[in-house]
N, C-alpha and C positions, 0 to 999 in steps of 0.2 A: 119368361126367361127360365132356363133350366138351372138347377142347383148342381154345382160341381164342387168336388172336394179339393184338398191341397195337392194331392197326387192322383194320377190315373194312368191309363194306357190308351193309346190311340193308334190308328192306322194312317199311313201316308202312302196311298197306292201308286202315285206317280214316281215315287223314289224307292219303292219296294220295301217299305218298313211296315211290319204288322205287330200289333200289341207292344209297341215300344213305350217305355216309361216316359211320362211327362210330369213336370212340376208346374203347378199353377203359381204364378208370381205376380201379384197385384202391384208390387213395387217396380216391376219392369214395364216399360212402355211397349217395347218390341218383343216379339217372340224370336227365339233363336234355336239353332240346332248345332250339335257338336260335329265338327268336321276338321279335317286337316289337309295339308298340302293344297291350300287354296291359292290359285294364281290366275291372273288375267292373261290371256293369250291372244295374239293377233295372227290370223291365218287368212290368206287371200284378201287382205284389206278389211276383214271383219273381226271384231273383238268378241271373245266369249270368255267365260270363266270355267276352270276345271277344278274339281275338288273330290276328295274321298269323304264319304260320310262315316261318322264315328271314328274309331281307330282300332288297330289290331288287337288291343286288349278287351274290346267289347264283344260280347257273344253274338251280336247281330251284324258284326263287321263282315263285308263281302269282298273287300279288296277290289272294288270297282271304281273307276274314275267316271264321274258325272261331268257332262259338258252342257252348259246352259248359255244360250244367246240372249235371252230376255232376263235382264237383271239390272239392278241399280246399285249405286254405292252411296253409303250414308255414314255420317259421323254419329257415333253412338257413345253415350256416356256409360261406362261399365259400372258395376256395383261398387268398385273401389274409387270411383270418381274420375278415372282417366278416360280420355276421349280416344276411341278407336275408330278407324275407318274400316267398315265392314261391307261386304257384298250382301245384297238382299235378293232372294229368289221368291218367286210366287209358285205355290203348289196347292194341294188339296189335303185337308185333314178330315178323317172320318172319326167322329166322336158322337156318342149317343145315337149311333146308327144313322147319322146324317152327314152329308158332305158339306164342308165349308171351305171357301177360299182362304188361304192364309199366306202371309209374307213371313219368311224366316230369314233372320240374319245368320250368316255363316260364321261360326265362332269356335275357337278352340276351347272346349269345355272338358278336357280330359281329366282335370282334377275335381270335377263336379260329380255328384252322385247320379244326377239325372241328365240324360243326353239332350233333352228338349225342354225349353221353358216356354210356357204360354203367357204372354204379357197382356197388358190392359187393352192394347189396340185390338187384339183378337177377341178378348173376353167381353168388351164393352157392348152393352145392349143385347147380349146373347145369354150370358151366364151370371149367376150370383154365386159367390164363393162362400162355402161353409168350411172353414179350416179344420173342423172336427171330423170331416168325412174323407174317405179315400176310395179310389177305384169305383166310383159311382157308375160311370159309363161302361167300364170293363165288366162289372157285375151284370149290368143290363144286357150287354152283348153276350156274355156267357149264359145268362138265363134264356135269351132268345134262341141260342144254339141248342140248348137242351129241349126246348119246346118244338123244335123242327123235326 
C-alpha cells in the first residue's frame, strides 16, 4: 500500500480536472466532488443528470455542463449528521501516476477549502494515511516531469 498524506493533488481526466486539490478524509466513507446546479433530467424517456463542476469562484471552473447517464442515487450522512440524497458518478482518478476507478458523490462544497474529498471506500486496501505528510503524489508527479 502507498502512503498518502492529508492533502494532495490529483487528475481526473474524464472530467478535465488536472492537479486539483484533494483532502484525504478517513472519517468519510464516500468520496465527493464539489459541484452545483445538479439536476436529474428526462429526455426521450431516458433519465440523466446534469451538473457543473466546482463553481464560478474556483480557479478551475469551466462553466461547462456535464451530462451523465450512468449514475446512482444514495442517501449519505454528511459531516453534521444530516442525511442527504446525492447522485454518485463513476470516473477515474490519477494519483501516484496510476489510474484508479472512483465513485464520487456530487455535493455542494463551496464553503469547504478542498473541492474533492477522498473517503475510506476509495482509500481502503490501496493507501495508508500519514497525516503529517502533504502532496506526496503531486511531488512524485513533479519529480517525474523534471526527469523527462
